MARMI-930361 format. One record per residue: residue in three letters; x, y, z of N, C-alpha, C, O in turn. Coordinates in steps of 0.2 Angstrom, whole numbers, plus 5000, padded with zeros to 4 digits. Example, Ala and Ser with C-alpha at 12.3 -4.5 7.8 and 13.67 -1.06 7.14 Angstrom:
residues 2
ALA506649725039506249785039506649845039507149835042
SER506449895035506849955036506450005039506750065040
END
This chain:
residues 197
MET498552244546498052204543497852144547498252114550
ILE497152134547496952074551496952014547496852004541
ASP497151964551497251894548496551864546496151864550
PRO496451844539495851824537495551764541494951754541
ARG496051724544495851664548495451684554494951654556
ILE495651744557495251764563494551784561494151774565
LEU494551814556493851844553493451784552492851784554
ILE493651724549493351664547493051634554492551614554
CYS493551634559493351604565492751634569492351614572
ALA492851704568492351744572491651734568491151734572
ALA491651734562491051724558490751654559490151654560
VAL491151604560490851534561490551534568490051504569
SER490951564573490651564580490051604580489551574584
VAL489951654577489251694577488751654574488151644577
LEU488851624568488351584565488251524569487651504569
GLY488751494572488551434576488151444582487751404584
HIS488251504585487851524591487151534589486651514592
PHE487051564583486351584581486051514579485451504580
ALA486351474575486051404573485851364580485351334580
LEU486351364585486151324591485551354594485151314597
GLY485551424595484951454598484251434594483751424598
GLU484251434588483651414584483551344585482951324586
ALA484051304585483851224586483551214593483151174594
LEU483851254598483551244605482851264606482451244610
SER482651314602481951344602481451294600480851304601
THR481651244596481251194593481051144598480651104596
LEU481451134603481351084608480751094612480551154613
PRO480351044614479751054618479951084625480451084627
PRO479451124627479651164634479751114639479351064640
ARG480151124644480251084650479951114656480051174657
PRO479651074660479351114666479951124671480451094671
PRO479851174675480451184680480451134685479951104687
PRO481051114687481151054691480851074698480851134701
VAL480551024701480251024708480650984712480750924712
TYR480951024717481350984722480950974728480651014732
ASP480850904730480450894736480850874742480950824744
HIS481250924744481650914750481250944756480950994756
LYS481350894761481050914767481650934772482150894772
ILE481650994774482151014779481851004786481351034788
GLU482250974790482050954797482550984801483150974800
ILE482351024806482751054811482651024817482051034820
ARG483150994820483050964827483551004832484151014830
VAL483351014837483751044843483950984847483550954851
VAL484550964847484750904851485150934857485650974856
PRO484950924863485350944869485950914869486050854867
PRO486450944872487150914873487050854878486650854882
PRO487450804877487450754882487650774889487950824890
PRO487250744894487350774900488150764902488450714901
GLU488350814906489050804908489150754913488750744918
GLU489650714912489750664917490050694924490450734924
PRO489750664929489950694936490750674936490950624934
PRO491050714940491750704941491850634945491450614949
PRO492350604943492450534946492550544954492850594956
GLU492250494957492250504965493050484967493350444964
PRO493250524971493950514974493950444976493550414980
PRO494550404975494550334978494550334986494750384989
LYS494150284988494050284995494650254998495050214996
PRO494850285004495450265007495350195009494850165011
PRO495950155009495850085011495550075018495850115022
GLU495150025019494950015026495549985030495849945027
PRO495550015036496149985040496049915041495449885042
LYS496549875041496549805043496249795050496449825054
PRO495849745051495649735057496249715062496649675059
GLU496249735068496849715072496749645074496149615075
PRO497249605074497249535076497049535083497049575087
LYS496749475085496449465092497049455096497649435094
GLY496949465103497449445107497449495113497249555112
PRO497749475119497749525124498249585123498649575119
PRO498149635126498549695125499249685128499349645133
ILE499749725125500449725128500449775134500049815134
ALA500949765139500949805144501649845143502049825140
ALA501649905146502249945145502449965152502049985156
ARG503149955154503449965160503950015159504250025153
GLU504150055164504750095163505350065168505250055173
VAL505950065164506550035168507050085166507250095161
ASP507350125171507850175171507650225166508150245162
GLY507050245165506850295161506650275154506550315150
ALA506750215152506650185146505950145146505850105151
VAL505650135141505050095140505250025138505650015134
VAL504949975142505049905140504349875139503849885144
LEU504249845133503549815132503549745134504049705133
VAL503049725138502949655140502449625136501849645136
PHE502649575132502149535128501849475131502249435134
PRO501249465130500949405132501049355126501249375121
ALA501049295128501249235123500849245116501149235111
GLU500249265116499749265110499949325106499749325100
ARG500349365108500549425104501249425101501449475098
PHE501649375103502349375101502449315096502349255097
ASP502749335090502949285085503549315081503749365082
LEU503749275076504249305072504149365068504649405067
ASP503549375066503349445063503449505067503749555066
ILE503249495074503349545079504049555080504349615081
ALA504449495081505149505082505549545076505949585077
ALA505249525070505549565064505449645065505849685063
ALA504749655066504549725067504949765073505149815072
LEU505149725078505549755084506249765081506549815083
GLY506449715077507149725074507249785070507749825069
LYS506649805066506649865061506449925065506449975062
ARG506249915071505949975075505350005072505150065071
ASP504949955069504249975066503749965071503349925072
TRP503750025075503250025081502550025079502149995083
ASP502350045073501650045071501449965070500849955071
GLN501849925069501649855068501649815075501349765075
VAL502049845080502049815086501549835091501149795094
VAL501449905091500949935096500249945092500249975087
ARG499749915095499049925092498649975096498849995101
ARG498150005092497650045096497350015102497250055107
SER497249955102496949915107497349905113497149885118
ASP498049925113498449915118498349965124498649965129
ASN498050025122497850075127498450105130498450115136
LEU498950115127499550145130499450225130499150245125
PRO499650255135499550335135499950365129500450335127
GLY499650415127500050455121500750465122501150465118
GLU500950495128501650505130502050445129502650455128
VAL501750385131502150325131502250305123502850285121
ARG501750315119501850295112502350345109502750325105
ASP502250415111502750455108503450445110503950445106
LYS503550425116504250405119504450345115505050335113
ILE504050295113504250235110504450255103504950235100
GLN504050295099504250315093504850355092505250355088
ARG505050395097505550445098506250405100506750405096
ASP506150365105506750335108506850255108507350225109
GLY506250225105506250155105506050125111505850155116
ALA506050055112505850025118506249955118506349925113
GLY506349935124506549865126505949825126505349845125
TRP506049755126505449715127505649645130506249625131
ILE505149615132505249545135504649505133504049535133
ALA504749445131504149405128504249325130504849305130
PRO503749295131503849225133503949175126503749195121
ILE504349125127504449075122504249005125504348995131
GLU504148965121503948895123504548845123504648805128
PHE504848845117505448795117506148825116506148885114
LEU506548795119507248815119507548825112507948865110
SER507248775107507448775100507248835096507448835090
GLU506848875099506648935096507248985095507249035091
VAL507748975099508349025099508948985097508948925097
PHE509449025095510048985092510749015096510749065098
VAL511148965096511848975099512348945094512248895092
ASP512748995091513248975086512948945080513148895077
GLY512348965078512048945072511648885073511348855068
LYS511548855079511148795080510648805085510748845090
PRO510048775084509548775089509748755096510148705097
LEU509548795101509848785108509448715111508848705110
THR509848675114509648615117509648625124509948675127
LYS509248585128509248585135509948575138510148615143
ALA510248525136510948515138511348575138511748585142
GLU511348605132511848665131511648725135512048755138
PHE510948735136510748785140510948775148511148825151
GLU510848715150511048695157511848705158512048725163
ARG512248685153512948695153513148765153513648785156
ALA512848805148513148875147512848925150513048985151
SER512248915153511848975156512148995163512448955166
ARG511949055165512149085172511549075176510949085173
SER511649065182511049065187511149115192511649115196
GLU510549155194510649205199509849215202509449235198
HIS509749205208509149215211508549185208508049215206
GLY508649125206508149085203508049095196507549075193
VAL508449135193508449155185509049125182509549145183
ARG508949085177509449065173509449105166508949125164
SER510049125164510049165158510649145153511149125156
LEU510549165147511049145142510949195136510349205134
ASP511549225133511449265127511349215121511749175120
VAL510849235117510749195112510549235106510549295106
HIS510349205100510149235094509449215093509249155093
PHE509049275092508249255090508149275083508349325081
PRO507849225079507849235072507449305071506949315074
ARG507649335065507249395063507349455068507049505066
PHE507749445073507849505077508649515078508849565077
GLY508949465081509649465083509749445090509449405092
ALA510249475093510549455100510049475105509749535105
VAL509849425109509449435115509649395121510149355120
THR509349405126509549365132508949315133508349335134
LEU509049255134508549195136508549195143509049185147
LEU507949195146507849185153507449125155506949115151
GLU507649085160507149035162507049055170507549055174
ILE506449065171506249095178505849035181505349015179
SER506049015187505748965191504948985192504849035194
GLY504548935190503848945191503448995186502848995186
LYS503849025181503549065176503649045169503249055165
GLY504249015168504348985161504949025158505449045161
ARG504949025151505549045147505349115144504749115142
PHE505849155143505749225140506349245136506949225138
VAL506249285131506749315128506749395129506149415129
THR507249425130507249495131507749535127508349505126
SER507649595126508149635123508549675128509149705127
LEU508349665135508749695140509349655142509349595141
ASP509849695144510549655146510549635153510849585154
ASP510149665157510149645164509549595165508949615166
ALA509749535166509349475167508849485173508249475173
ALA509149505179508749515185508249565184507649555186
ARG508349625181507849675180507349655175506749665177
ALA507549615170507049595165506549545169505949545168
ALA506849495173506449445176505949475181505349455181
LYS506049535184505649565189504949595185504449595188
LEU505049605178504449625174503949575173503349595172
VAL504149515174503649455173503449415179503149365179
MET503749435185503649405191503049435195502849405200
END
């Protein structure tokens, strides 16, 4: 048997729909809505591709410092560099001590390729002028004239003394009559002196 409450709900629902439909038909008619939409279509080109970044330019080589070229001599099959006064300083001495030949030999020195190769492969000895005795050291103290005259050896117009040159190490100090003072990495003072005579 059907529950009378369900029948009552169904009857109320049908009557409610009918009454609502009649009430809506008494309303004034509504015009259909007019939508004033403008549709705009634009074609937007994609942004231009950025060109690939330029590769970084290699750094420009530092201009070579001014000064006369060094000379290269051969002594017993080894290369010996002869420095003019304008080309020798503590920075060059340090580069010689580190065997940093690229800092020592410049393109403007015009040394043949085989000499440059030999320097890079085997190293080189060197001789360079100095102005003051105090530029070199003995027992941790700047060399004085009195100490040089007392301790140096003299042979064929060349006085020599083993000393310490800052930023390089042990060298031989030469005083050559009529030529001046020099420091050299060579052990043979007489041979070294012939390079600058």
